[in-house]
N, C-alpha and C positions, 0 to 999 in steps of 0.2 A: 681217316676219317673211320668212325666206328659204322664196323656192321649192327643192323638190323637186331634189337637185345641186348647187343655190346655195349657197355658205358665207358667212356674213355677210358678212364681210372682203368678199366681189366688190361687191355691197349700195353701203357706202361706199368702196369706190373706184371705186365709179361715180359716186356721190354728189360726187364731190372732183373728178373729171376733168372733167364736165359743170360745176363750177363755175370749170375753168381755174387753172394752173401758181400762179396771185398768190392768192388766195384762200384767207384763213387758214384753216385746220387747225380752230386752237385758239390759247388763248396762255398763253406761260409766263408764270409768273408766280415774280416770288423775289422776297423778302421778308429786310433779314440787318439788323445792327445793323453801326453801326460799335463797336469797339472799346471798352468798358468807356462805349458810349452807351447809352443807355437805349431810342430808340423807335426801329424797325426803320422801312424807306424800304421803299415796294417799287416793283419794275419791272417791265414789260408787257414781250413778247416773241412778234409772230403768228409760227407754229410754221404755213410755209406748203405746203403739195404740194408744192413742188421740191425741199424741204426733206431731201426721206425719198430714204433708204437703206436697200437690203436685208437688210444685217448689220448687222448693231455693226463689223466692221472697214471699209465701209467708212466708217462717219461720219470728219466731221472729226476732228483732235487736243482740241479746244479741243472740240465734243461728246464725249468719251471723258473724255477726263479730268475736264469738268466732272459726267460721270458717275458718275464712279470718289470725286471728292470726296461727290457725292451720295449714294453707295451706303456710301463711309465712315463719315462723319455719323452715315446710322441703323443701320447697323449696329448699335456704339460707342451705342447707348440704345437701342436694340433695341424697332426700329420694326417693327412688322407691316407694312410697307411694303416692308422687309430679308429678308422671306425670299424664301432662293434665296442669298441673295448672301452674302461670308463678307466678313472685312477680306484673303485669302487671293488672292480672286477682287478687290478692291476694287486692291489691289495692285497688283496684274499690268495690272491697266487700264491706274492709274497709269502703270507703266514706262513702257507702250503707248504712252506720248500726251503723255512731255513735248516731245518738239520744242526739247533742248539747250536748253531755257528752266531756272534755275539756282531760282526757286519751287516748280517743279511735283518735278521730281529734291530738294527737301530734303521736301517732301512725301512726296512716297514710300516716303523714309528716317524720318516721323515713320509711316506705314499702320507700315513693317516695326517703328517700335518698341513703337510700341504690340499689335500684338499677343507682340513680347517680354516685357511686362508682365502682359498678358493669361493669359499660360499657356492650360494643362491650363482655366483656368475657359469662357479663349473656348472651345475645342471641346465642351464639355457647351453653349455654350449654340449651337453652331453657327453659332459669327461666330471 
């Protein structure tokens, strides 16, 4: 419990600092299937204190693009995790993180295409 005048995040920041820059704060797990695959494979990545950034704009293009892809998937399937997100926001985030890579540029075009297909139904759902 936080002491008066202390935010809970202050306490977690102190614990993370005490463990050091290399200590994993958590583990990010990603499960995916190959196209037409039947079994999903999981990859696990440690998320360390040194990877934290003060703002989303300060994050790497790779991180921002990955977030845009995940947000797009969550919005399209109507996940509760997508609350506060929409395809326009995900598209804008992806466009700012293409880094000149053609596959990323193609993704942003697909998101724009999805927005066009979903039309007013998307606007009503907040997508």
